[in-house]
VMD Tcl script that draws the C-alpha trace (Angstrom):
set ca {
  {24.95 62.34 46.55}
  {21.32 62.83 45.70}
  {18.89 60.77 47.75}
  {15.19 60.82 48.50}
  {13.47 60.57 51.85}
  {10.82 57.96 52.29}
  {8.55 58.90 55.15}
  {5.13 57.57 56.10}
  {3.58 60.51 54.29}
  {4.56 63.82 52.75}
  {3.39 65.80 55.80}
  {5.16 63.47 58.24}
  {8.36 63.86 56.24}
  {8.10 67.66 56.39}
  {7.98 67.49 60.17}
  {11.18 65.41 60.28}
  {13.23 67.82 58.16}
  {15.63 69.57 60.50}
  {15.11 66.98 63.21}
  {15.88 63.60 61.67}
  {16.78 64.73 58.15}
  {19.22 67.51 57.26}
  {18.99 67.98 53.48}
  {20.55 70.75 51.44}
  {17.58 70.85 49.05}
  {13.89 70.18 49.59}
  {11.27 69.97 46.84}
  {7.88 71.07 48.19}
  {4.33 70.75 46.87}
  {3.42 74.31 47.88}
  {5.05 77.48 49.23}
  {2.98 77.08 52.40}
  {4.80 73.82 53.11}
  {7.97 75.84 53.64}
  {6.39 77.27 56.79}
  {6.16 73.74 58.19}
  {9.91 73.17 57.91}
  {11.85 73.36 61.15}
  {14.90 74.74 59.38}
  {15.90 78.09 57.90}
  {16.05 78.34 54.13}
  {17.21 80.95 51.69}
  {14.14 81.21 49.46}
  {12.32 79.06 47.00}
  {12.29 78.57 43.25}
  {9.13 77.59 41.41}
  {9.57 74.54 39.18}
  {6.75 74.15 36.67}
  {5.97 70.53 35.84}
  {3.43 69.19 33.34}
  {0.47 69.43 35.69}
  {1.84 71.00 38.85}
  {4.24 73.58 40.16}
  {6.78 72.42 42.73}
  {8.97 74.59 44.94}
  {12.68 73.98 45.39}
  {14.04 75.25 48.70}
  {17.76 75.55 49.32}
  {18.32 74.96 53.00}
  {20.50 77.34 55.00}
  {23.28 77.24 55.92}
  {24.48 75.41 52.83}
  {27.62 77.12 51.62}
  {30.60 76.81 49.33}
  {30.72 73.84 46.97}
  {27.60 72.28 48.45}
  {25.58 75.44 47.84}
  {26.90 75.72 44.30}
  {26.04 72.07 43.61}
  {22.50 72.58 44.91}
  {22.06 75.65 42.70}
  {23.17 73.59 39.67}
  {20.68 70.85 40.56}
  {17.83 73.35 40.89}
  {18.75 74.95 37.54}
  {18.90 71.52 35.86}
  {15.54 70.49 37.38}
  {14.01 73.73 36.13}
  {15.40 73.17 32.64}
  {14.23 69.54 32.45}
  {10.76 70.39 33.70}
  {10.51 73.18 31.13}
  {11.31 70.66 28.39}
  {8.63 68.29 29.70}
  {5.94 70.96 30.22}
  {3.46 71.58 27.41}
  {3.62 74.89 25.54}
  {1.70 77.70 27.27}
  {-1.03 77.56 24.59}
  {-1.79 73.95 25.62}
  {-2.15 74.71 29.33}
  {-5.83 74.63 30.38}
  {-7.01 77.08 33.01}
}
mol new
graphics top color blue
foreach p $ca { graphics top sphere $p radius 0.5 }
foreach p [lrange $ca 0 end-1] q [lrange $ca 1 end] { graphics top cylinder $p $q radius 0.2 }
display resetview
């Protein structure tokens, strides 16, 4: 099941991961936000959106079928965001 967390704010939600919430996958706004998590994770994958890069973090210790499912979700998110992102020549710096 895929579900979202609805906290008071993004930063409040980060503080509850590992305490109140125990997800297998977390999508972060920045790599620095991973340091705020109170759970171990196995690395992060950058997901380039139209105007922003997000960071998918697979939470440890996900294993077996759950881990494989999370990897598929991250790959699919990456693929869909690539389709939605403008070509590199259109990106303004």
